[in-house]
C-alpha positions as CSV (number, residue, x, y, z in Angstrom):
1,M,-75.4,-130.0,-154.4
2,N,-78.7,-129.4,-152.1
3,V,-81.3,-128.3,-154.4
4,S,-83.8,-125.5,-152.3
5,I,-87.7,-126.1,-152.9
6,M,-87.4,-122.7,-154.3
7,D,-85.1,-124.0,-157.1
8,S,-86.7,-127.1,-158.2
9,A,-90.7,-126.0,-158.0
10,S,-90.1,-122.3,-159.3
11,D,-93.7,-122.7,-160.8
12,L,-95.3,-123.5,-158.0
13,L,-93.2,-121.4,-154.9
14,S,-91.2,-117.5,-155.3
15,R,-89.2,-116.3,-152.6
16,S,-91.1,-113.6,-151.2
17,M,-89.6,-110.0,-149.9
18,A,-88.1,-110.2,-146.4
19,S,-90.7,-108.3,-144.1
20,N,-91.4,-108.2,-140.4
21,S,-95.1,-108.9,-141.1
22,F,-96.8,-112.1,-143.1
23,H,-100.0,-111.2,-144.7
24,L,-102.0,-114.3,-147.1
25,S,-103.6,-111.6,-148.7
26,G,-100.9,-109.0,-150.4
27,D,-103.0,-107.8,-153.3
28,V,-104.3,-104.6,-153.6
29,T,-107.3,-105.5,-155.2
30,L,-108.8,-109.3,-154.3
31,D,-111.8,-111.2,-155.6
32,L,-114.0,-111.5,-152.1
33,K,-115.4,-114.9,-153.5
34,T,-112.2,-116.1,-154.2
35,M,-110.5,-114.3,-150.7
36,S,-113.0,-115.1,-148.2
37,T,-115.1,-118.5,-149.4
38,S,-116.5,-119.1,-145.7
39,V,-117.6,-115.6,-145.0
40,D,-119.2,-115.2,-148.8
41,R,-121.1,-118.3,-148.0
42,L,-122.3,-116.8,-144.7
43,F,-123.8,-114.2,-146.0
44,G,-126.1,-115.9,-148.1
45,D,-127.6,-114.7,-150.6
46,M,-125.8,-112.0,-151.1
47,T,-124.5,-110.2,-154.2
48,I,-120.8,-108.9,-153.4
49,D,-119.5,-106.6,-156.0
50,S,-115.9,-106.5,-154.8
51,F,-113.5,-106.4,-152.2
52,H,-110.9,-103.6,-152.5
53,Q,-108.0,-102.6,-150.1
54,V,-108.3,-98.7,-149.1
55,L,-106.3,-96.6,-146.5
56,S,-108.6,-93.6,-146.7
57,V,-111.4,-92.9,-144.1
58,E,-113.4,-90.7,-145.7
59,K,-116.8,-91.8,-147.5
60,P,-116.9,-92.4,-150.7
61,P,-119.6,-91.0,-153.1
62,V,-122.8,-93.5,-153.3
63,S,-123.2,-94.6,-156.9
64,H,-123.7,-98.3,-157.1
65,H,-126.5,-100.8,-156.5
66,H,-124.5,-103.6,-154.8
67,L,-123.4,-103.8,-151.4
68,Q,-119.6,-103.1,-151.9
69,V,-117.0,-104.1,-149.1
70,F,-113.8,-101.9,-149.4
71,N,-110.9,-103.0,-146.7
72,S,-108.2,-100.8,-144.5
73,Q,-105.7,-103.1,-143.2
74,Q,-105.8,-100.7,-139.9
75,S,-104.2,-102.6,-136.7
76,Q,-107.3,-103.8,-134.2
77,P,-106.8,-105.0,-130.3
78,H,-107.0,-108.7,-130.1
79,N,-109.5,-110.5,-128.3
80,Q,-109.2,-113.8,-126.9
81,Q,-112.7,-114.0,-126.3
82,H,-113.5,-114.2,-130.7
83,F,-112.7,-115.9,-133.6
84,G,-111.9,-113.1,-135.8
85,K,-109.6,-110.5,-136.0
86,P,-111.3,-107.8,-137.7
87,A,-110.7,-106.1,-140.9
88,T,-111.7,-102.6,-141.4
89,V,-114.3,-102.3,-144.5
90,L,-116.5,-99.6,-145.4
91,L,-119.9,-100.6,-146.8
92,Q,-122.2,-99.3,-149.3
93,V,-125.5,-99.6,-149.5
94,K,-128.4,-98.7,-151.7
95,P,-131.5,-99.2,-152.3
96,Q,-132.0,-102.3,-155.1
97,Q,-134.1,-102.2,-158.6
98,A,-136.3,-105.2,-159.7
99,G,-133.4,-107.9,-160.4
100,Q,-130.5,-105.8,-159.1
101,G,-128.0,-106.2,-156.1
102,L,-129.8,-108.3,-153.3
103,R,-131.6,-110.8,-154.5
104,S,-133.8,-110.9,-151.7
105,Q,-136.1,-108.1,-152.4
106,Q,-137.7,-107.9,-149.2
107,S,-134.4,-107.4,-147.0
108,Q,-135.0,-104.9,-144.4
109,L,-132.3,-102.3,-145.3
110,P,-131.0,-98.9,-143.2
111,S,-133.0,-95.9,-144.2
112,N,-130.8,-94.0,-145.5
113,N,-127.9,-94.4,-148.3
114,E,-124.9,-93.2,-146.5
115,T,-121.6,-95.0,-146.7
116,K,-120.6,-96.6,-142.5
117,K,-117.3,-97.3,-141.9
118,L,-117.0,-100.6,-139.8
119,S,-115.2,-103.3,-138.7
120,C,-115.9,-106.6,-140.4
121,D,-115.6,-110.1,-139.0
122,I,-117.3,-113.5,-137.8
123,E,-117.6,-113.8,-134.4
124,N,-119.2,-116.0,-131.6
125,G,-121.8,-113.0,-130.7
126,C,-123.6,-110.2,-132.2
127,S,-125.3,-107.0,-131.6
128,G,-128.4,-105.6,-131.5
129,G,-130.3,-108.6,-130.4
130,I,-129.1,-111.1,-133.0
131,G,-128.4,-114.5,-131.2
132,K,-124.9,-116.3,-131.0
133,A,-123.5,-118.4,-133.9
134,K,-121.9,-121.4,-132.9
135,F,-120.6,-124.6,-134.1
136,L,-123.2,-127.5,-132.6
137,A,-122.9,-131.3,-133.2
138,V,-125.6,-131.8,-136.3
139,T,-124.6,-135.8,-136.4
140,M,-122.7,-138.2,-133.8
141,L,-121.6,-141.8,-133.9
142,E,-120.5,-144.0,-132.1
143,D,-118.1,-146.9,-132.2
144,V,-117.1,-149.3,-130.1
145,Q,-113.3,-148.1,-130.2
146,A,-111.5,-145.1,-130.6
147,V,-112.4,-143.6,-134.3
148,R,-109.3,-142.5,-135.8
149,C,-109.7,-141.3,-139.2
150,A,-112.8,-139.2,-140.9
151,E,-112.6,-137.7,-144.7
152,F,-114.9,-135.8,-146.8
153,H,-115.0,-137.1,-150.8
154,P,-114.5,-134.1,-152.7
155,A,-117.9,-133.5,-153.5
156,G,-118.7,-133.1,-150.0
157,R,-122.3,-135.3,-150.1
158,V,-120.2,-138.4,-148.2
159,F,-117.8,-138.7,-145.4
160,A,-115.8,-141.7,-144.4
161,I,-114.7,-143.1,-141.5
162,G,-112.0,-145.5,-140.3
163,S,-111.7,-146.8,-136.5
164,N,-109.6,-149.0,-134.3
165,S,-112.6,-151.2,-134.5
166,K,-111.1,-152.3,-137.9
167,T,-114.3,-150.7,-139.2
168,L,-114.6,-148.6,-142.7
169,R,-117.8,-146.8,-142.9
170,L,-119.6,-144.0,-146.0
171,C,-121.9,-141.7,-144.5
172,A,-124.1,-139.0,-146.1
173,Y,-123.4,-135.8,-145.3
174,P,-126.3,-134.1,-143.3
175,D,-128.4,-130.9,-144.6
176,L,-127.7,-128.1,-142.3
177,S,-129.9,-125.4,-144.3
178,K,-132.2,-125.8,-140.9
179,L,-130.1,-125.8,-137.8
180,T,-131.1,-124.3,-135.0
181,E,-130.0,-123.5,-131.4
182,N,-132.1,-126.5,-130.1
183,H,-130.8,-129.4,-132.7
184,V,-130.3,-132.4,-131.1
185,A,-127.5,-134.5,-132.8
186,Y,-128.4,-137.7,-134.7
187,Q,-127.0,-140.6,-136.1
188,P,-125.6,-140.1,-140.0
189,T,-127.1,-142.2,-142.8
190,I,-124.8,-145.1,-143.4
191,L,-124.3,-145.7,-146.6
192,F,-121.5,-148.4,-146.4
193,K,-119.9,-149.9,-143.9
194,R,-117.6,-153.1,-144.2
195,T,-116.2,-154.7,-141.1
196,K,-112.8,-156.3,-140.7
197,H,-111.8,-153.9,-143.3
198,H,-108.1,-154.2,-142.6
199,K,-106.2,-156.7,-139.9
200,G,-105.3,-154.0,-137.7
201,S,-106.4,-150.3,-136.6
202,I,-107.1,-148.0,-139.8
203,Y,-105.0,-145.2,-138.7
204,C,-105.2,-142.9,-142.0
205,M,-107.3,-142.4,-145.2
206,G,-107.5,-140.0,-148.1
207,W,-110.0,-139.8,-151.3
208,S,-108.5,-139.4,-155.0
209,P,-108.9,-135.8,-156.2
210,D,-111.4,-137.0,-158.8
211,G,-113.2,-139.2,-156.1
212,N,-113.1,-142.5,-157.5
213,F,-110.8,-144.1,-155.2
214,L,-110.5,-144.2,-151.0
215,A,-107.0,-145.3,-149.1
216,T,-106.7,-146.8,-146.1
217,G,-103.6,-147.6,-144.3
218,S,-103.3,-149.5,-141.0
219,N,-101.2,-150.6,-138.6
220,D,-101.5,-154.1,-140.2
221,K,-98.7,-152.4,-142.3
222,S,-101.0,-152.4,-145.7
223,V,-102.6,-149.9,-147.8
224,K,-106.1,-150.6,-149.5
225,L,-107.5,-148.9,-152.4
226,L,-111.3,-149.0,-153.0
227,R,-112.5,-147.8,-156.1
228,F,-116.2,-146.2,-156.2
229,T,-117.8,-145.8,-159.9
230,D,-121.0,-143.8,-158.4
231,I,-120.8,-141.9,-155.2
232,S,-123.8,-140.5,-155.9
233,N,-125.8,-144.1,-155.5
234,P,-127.9,-144.4,-152.0
235,E,-126.8,-148.3,-152.5
236,L,-122.9,-147.2,-152.3
237,S,-120.6,-150.6,-153.3
238,S,-117.0,-150.5,-154.4
239,S,-116.4,-151.8,-157.8
240,Q,-112.9,-152.6,-157.2
241,E,-109.9,-153.3,-154.3
242,T,-106.4,-153.8,-154.0
243,E,-104.3,-154.4,-151.3
244,L,-100.5,-152.7,-151.4
245,S,-97.7,-154.4,-149.0
246,M,-94.7,-152.7,-149.4
247,H,-94.5,-151.0,-145.6
248,D,-92.9,-153.0,-143.3
249,G,-94.6,-151.0,-140.2
250,T,-98.0,-148.7,-139.5
251,V,-99.4,-146.9,-142.3
252,R,-99.7,-143.2,-140.5
253,D,-100.9,-141.3,-143.3
254,I,-101.5,-140.8,-147.3
255,C,-102.4,-138.5,-149.7
256,F,-102.9,-138.6,-153.5
257,I,-101.3,-136.7,-156.3
258,E,-102.4,-135.7,-159.5
259,E,-100.0,-135.5,-162.4
260,V,-101.3,-133.6,-165.0
261,A,-99.0,-133.8,-167.8
262,N,-99.1,-137.9,-167.7
263,R,-102.9,-137.7,-166.8
264,S,-102.4,-140.1,-163.8
265,S,-103.2,-140.5,-160.2
266,L,-100.2,-141.2,-157.8
267,L,-100.9,-142.7,-153.8
268,V,-98.3,-141.4,-151.2
269,S,-97.6,-143.3,-148.4
270,G,-95.6,-143.0,-145.0
271,G,-95.4,-144.3,-141.8
272,A,-93.1,-146.4,-139.4
273,G,-90.5,-149.2,-139.8
274,D,-88.5,-148.3,-142.8
275,C,-89.2,-145.2,-142.8
276,K,-89.6,-144.7,-146.0
277,I,-92.6,-142.9,-148.2
278,Y,-93.6,-144.6,-151.0
279,V,-95.4,-143.6,-154.5
280,T,-97.9,-145.7,-156.4
281,D,-99.1,-145.5,-159.4
282,L,-103.0,-146.3,-159.4
283,S,-103.1,-147.0,-162.7
284,T,-101.9,-149.9,-162.2
285,S,-101.6,-150.4,-158.4
286,T,-97.9,-150.7,-158.4
287,P,-95.3,-149.2,-156.1
288,F,-92.5,-147.3,-158.1
289,Q,-90.7,-145.3,-156.7
290,A,-89.2,-145.1,-152.5
291,L,-88.3,-141.8,-151.0
292,S,-85.5,-141.9,-147.9
293,G,-84.5,-139.1,-145.4
294,H,-86.1,-139.2,-142.7
295,T,-84.7,-141.0,-139.7
296,G,-88.2,-141.5,-137.4
297,P,-91.9,-142.6,-138.6
298,I,-93.8,-140.3,-140.8
299,L,-96.7,-138.7,-139.0
300,S,-97.7,-136.5,-142.0
301,L,-98.1,-135.8,-145.6
302,Y,-100.1,-133.4,-147.5
303,N,-100.1,-132.3,-151.2
304,W,-101.6,-128.8,-152.2
305,G,-101.2,-129.7,-155.9
306,G,-98.7,-129.9,-158.7
307,G,-96.0,-132.7,-158.1
308,I,-94.8,-131.2,-154.3
309,F,-95.4,-132.7,-150.9
310,C,-94.7,-132.3,-147.8
311,S,-94.1,-134.7,-144.8
312,G,-94.0,-134.6,-140.8
313,S,-92.0,-136.8,-139.1
314,Q,-91.0,-138.1,-135.3
315,D,-87.5,-136.9,-136.2
316,K,-88.7,-133.0,-135.7
317,T,-88.6,-132.1,-139.4
318,I,-90.6,-131.1,-142.4
319,R,-89.4,-132.3,-145.3
320,F,-90.8,-131.1,-149.1
321,W,-90.4,-133.9,-151.4
322,D,-90.4,-132.8,-155.6
323,L,-91.8,-136.1,-158.0
324,R,-90.1,-134.2,-160.2
325,T,-86.6,-134.5,-159.4
326,R,-87.2,-137.9,-157.3
327,G,-86.2,-136.6,-154.2
328,C,-86.3,-134.1,-150.9
329,V,-85.8,-130.8,-152.2
330,D,-85.8,-128.5,-148.8
331,V,-85.7,-129.7,-145.3
332,V,-87.2,-127.3,-141.9
333,T,-87.4,-127.7,-138.4
334,P,-89.9,-125.8,-136.9
335,L,-88.7,-123.8,-133.6
336,T,-91.5,-124.6,-130.7
337,S,-91.0,-122.3,-128.0
338,S,-87.3,-120.8,-128.0
339,A,-84.5,-121.1,-130.5
340,S,-83.5,-124.3,-129.3
341,T,-86.7,-126.3,-128.5
342,K,-87.9,-128.7,-130.9
343,S,-90.6,-131.6,-131.1
344,P,-91.8,-134.0,-133.1
345,V,-94.1,-132.9,-136.2
346,A,-97.6,-134.8,-135.7
347,S,-99.6,-133.0,-138.6
348,V,-99.1,-130.8,-141.7
349,C,-101.0,-128.6,-144.0
350,V,-100.0,-126.1,-146.7
351,E,-103.0,-123.6,-147.7
352,P,-103.9,-123.8,-151.5
353,S,-101.6,-121.4,-153.0
354,G,-98.5,-122.9,-151.9
355,R,-97.1,-119.8,-149.4
356,L,-98.2,-120.7,-146.1
357,L,-97.4,-124.2,-143.8
358,I,-99.1,-125.0,-140.3
359,S,-97.5,-127.8,-138.3
360,G,-99.0,-129.2,-135.3
361,H,-96.2,-130.5,-132.7
362,E,-96.4,-133.3,-129.7
363,D,-95.0,-130.4,-127.1
364,A,-98.7,-128.3,-128.1
365,A,-97.3,-125.9,-130.3
366,S,-98.5,-124.6,-134.0
367,V,-96.2,-123.5,-135.8
368,L,-96.6,-121.1,-138.9
369,Y,-94.2,-120.8,-141.7
370,D,-93.3,-118.9,-144.8
371,I,-92.6,-121.0,-148.0
372,R,-91.4,-118.4,-150.3
373,G,-89.6,-116.4,-147.5
374,Q,-88.1,-119.7,-146.0
375,R,-88.6,-118.4,-142.5
376,Q,-90.3,-119.2,-139.5
377,I,-93.2,-116.5,-138.2
378,Q,-94.5,-117.5,-135.2
379,A,-95.0,-120.3,-133.0
380,M,-98.8,-121.0,-131.2
381,K,-99.6,-122.8,-128.2
382,D,-103.7,-123.0,-128.3
383,H,-103.5,-126.2,-126.9
384,T,-102.1,-127.8,-123.8
385,A,-101.0,-131.5,-125.5
386,D,-100.3,-132.6,-128.5
387,V,-101.7,-130.9,-131.5
388,R,-102.5,-134.0,-134.1
389,S,-104.4,-132.4,-136.9
390,V,-104.2,-128.9,-138.3
391,R,-106.0,-127.8,-141.1
392,F,-106.8,-124.5,-143.3
393,S,-110.3,-123.6,-144.1
394,P,-111.0,-124.1,-147.8
395,A,-110.1,-120.1,-148.6
396,S,-107.7,-120.4,-145.4
397,Y,-109.7,-117.5,-143.6
398,Y,-109.0,-119.9,-140.6
399,L,-107.1,-122.5,-138.9
400,L,-108.7,-125.5,-137.6
401,S,-106.5,-127.4,-135.0
402,A,-107.3,-130.7,-133.0
403,G,-105.5,-131.7,-129.8
404,Y,-105.3,-133.6,-127.0
405,D,-106.5,-131.9,-125.0
406,N,-109.7,-132.8,-125.8
407,R,-110.4,-129.5,-128.1
408,L,-110.6,-128.2,-131.3
409,V,-109.7,-124.5,-131.6
410,L,-110.4,-122.0,-134.4
411,T,-107.4,-119.5,-135.5
412,D,-108.4,-116.5,-137.3
413,L,-105.5,-115.8,-140.3
414,Q,-106.8,-112.7,-141.4
415,G,-104.3,-109.9,-140.9
416,D,-100.5,-109.4,-139.9
417,L,-99.8,-113.4,-139.0
418,S,-96.5,-112.6,-137.1
419,L,-99.1,-111.0,-134.5
420,P,-100.7,-112.5,-132.0
421,L,-103.7,-114.5,-133.6
422,P,-107.3,-114.3,-131.9
423,S,-108.5,-118.1,-131.1
424,V,-111.2,-119.6,-129.7
425,V,-112.1,-123.5,-128.6
426,V,-115.2,-124.5,-130.8
427,A,-115.8,-128.3,-130.3
428,S,-114.4,-130.7,-127.6
429,H,-114.9,-134.4,-126.7
430,Q,-114.6,-136.1,-123.7
431,D,-110.9,-137.7,-124.7
432,K,-108.2,-137.0,-127.0
433,V,-109.2,-135.7,-130.3
434,I,-107.4,-137.1,-133.2
435,S,-108.5,-135.3,-136.6
436,G,-110.6,-132.4,-137.5
437,R,-111.2,-132.0,-141.1
438,W,-113.2,-129.5,-143.2
439,H,-115.8,-129.8,-145.4
440,P,-114.6,-128.8,-148.8
441,T,-117.8,-126.4,-149.9
442,E,-119.6,-125.7,-146.5
443,F,-118.5,-124.2,-143.3
444,S,-118.6,-127.1,-141.3
445,F,-116.2,-130.1,-140.1
446,L,-115.7,-133.1,-138.9
447,S,-113.8,-134.4,-135.4
448,T,-113.0,-137.4,-134.5
449,S,-111.9,-138.7,-131.1
450,A,-110.6,-141.6,-128.5
451,D,-114.2,-141.2,-127.2
452,K,-115.3,-143.3,-130.1
453,K,-117.1,-140.9,-131.5
454,I,-117.1,-139.1,-134.9
455,N,-119.5,-135.7,-134.7
456,S,-119.9,-133.5,-138.1
457,L,-120.5,-129.9,-136.7
458,G,-122.1,-126.8,-138.3
459,V,-122.9,-123.1,-137.8
460,T,-126.3,-122.8,-135.7
461,T,-126.7,-119.2,-137.4
462,R,-125.5,-117.5,-141.1
463,T,-124.5,-114.5,-139.5
464,I,-122.0,-111.8,-140.5
465,V,-120.7,-109.5,-137.4
466,L,-119.5,-106.4,-138.2
467,R,-117.8,-105.9,-134.6
468,K,-117.5,-102.3,-133.2
469,L,-115.2,-99.8,-134.5
470,R,-114.0,-96.4,-132.5
471,N,-113.7,-93.2,-134.8
472,R,-114.0,-90.3,-133.9
473,N,-115.6,-90.9,-130.4
474,K,-118.1,-92.4,-131.7
475,S,-118.5,-96.5,-131.6
476,F,-121.2,-98.5,-133.6
477,A,-121.9,-102.5,-134.7
478,F,-123.4,-103.3,-138.0
479,S,-124.8,-107.2,-138.2
480,V,-126.5,-108.7,-141.0
481,K,-128.4,-112.0,-141.0
482,K,-130.4,-114.2,-143.4
483,K,-133.9,-116.0,-141.8
484,N,-136.6,-117.3,-144.0
485,N,-134.6,-116.3,-147.6
486,K,-134.7,-112.7,-146.2
487,L,-131.6,-110.5,-145.1
488,F,-132.0,-108.6,-142.3
489,F,-129.9,-105.4,-141.0
490,D,-129.3,-104.4,-137.9
491,V,-127.5,-100.8,-136.3
492,S,-126.3,-100.2,-132.8
493,C,-125.0,-96.7,-132.0
494,E,-123.0,-95.7,-128.3
495,E,-123.8,-92.4,-129.7
496,T,-126.4,-91.0,-131.8
497,S,-124.8,-89.6,-134.9
498,T,-126.4,-89.2,-138.6
499,E,-123.5,-89.2,-140.1
500,L,-122.4,-93.1,-138.7
501,C,-126.1,-94.2,-137.9
């Protein structure tokens, strides 16, 4: 009997009602701190009480002492020059009393207490003379050969690097608090280095959720496990090393699974050769399960919690696996441009709630898939060559994709995902980009490339831009910026109006 992923994993995934539109944020009331981690972080020291969806355009009574944000999902024109599709909001600001609301008591606030109807977004530009926010290379490390992979430690203080030169490095994550537009990239502090870590190129790597294990895979057909007892120690050293040799081809990707019931950690690895996925118990370093199903090399693996993970393959399919049923529970074949066009799946990722899957393909397409509704949402063509890496930002507001067209693209996922989505190129290399990885808490990422470099990139300004919204023949923009631990507000109007400005 063909068991559906929806039936075998009902605790993680459930069907959604059929609809022509798809929103990641479907609840009427949302918590901004969990819904928009990256946006909340860019607000800096602001206290944000609530984030509610409202449909009314009327001004609510001003009775709160904090900044409140209200969201109204009105359709907005798409602008490919900006990496954010705005959500219509109402901002409510009132002067603060001691110890309340905005933590910066010297913040320059609008002189009146009116609620203003605005369009909220993070853009690569802003109004009122505040400079543009953009990603800059903070650190840059150059190897003698292509840098294939990099992964942040779960705590975010360290990142690991693997390259074709067989060298493994662990580097310290840089301080981004004083990043400016005239910043010059420097080499990161190397905490741990091992040459000839594998007999071949290091193709993939991953940290266990607790951060104690680092696994690497290679075209020498092996997986190596390193145990680190104290990742915060400046003199970093591994206390244990294990080599696994169950594969008979290049190991292309790995991921970890935490089994809460058994209090154990599992390592999942896949690649070429027999095209099987192997599951290894970390407590014994023993492979105990081999999963068959793919007919081509496995290029990508991803787990988003629990015993379920997915795999993308050269055979143009994505398979969902449930370790509780010990097999494949669903198969998806994305259509990349037409009703019959399919392409090898080079990368897969699932956002944390398990509702939305993104896949990157060798024909330059990225495909959004509704897991609950078991339907494809749309295929995007933001690249002109293979899409080798796709990752959701920590709060799933953005998608970071990396391609063989030498570019990294940021796509805004706010609003209706069935409509064309705004995107912008945020970084580039001189050769193919192989991977892009978000920092677990900061609005920054790593990029690795065939140009032999790995960059860590961060945003130059902590700026929230509220894009212009036309309402009753009036247009205005509102922006807020953190500088020297103070918040600065700026309002600009195209038409003078005491009601709006």
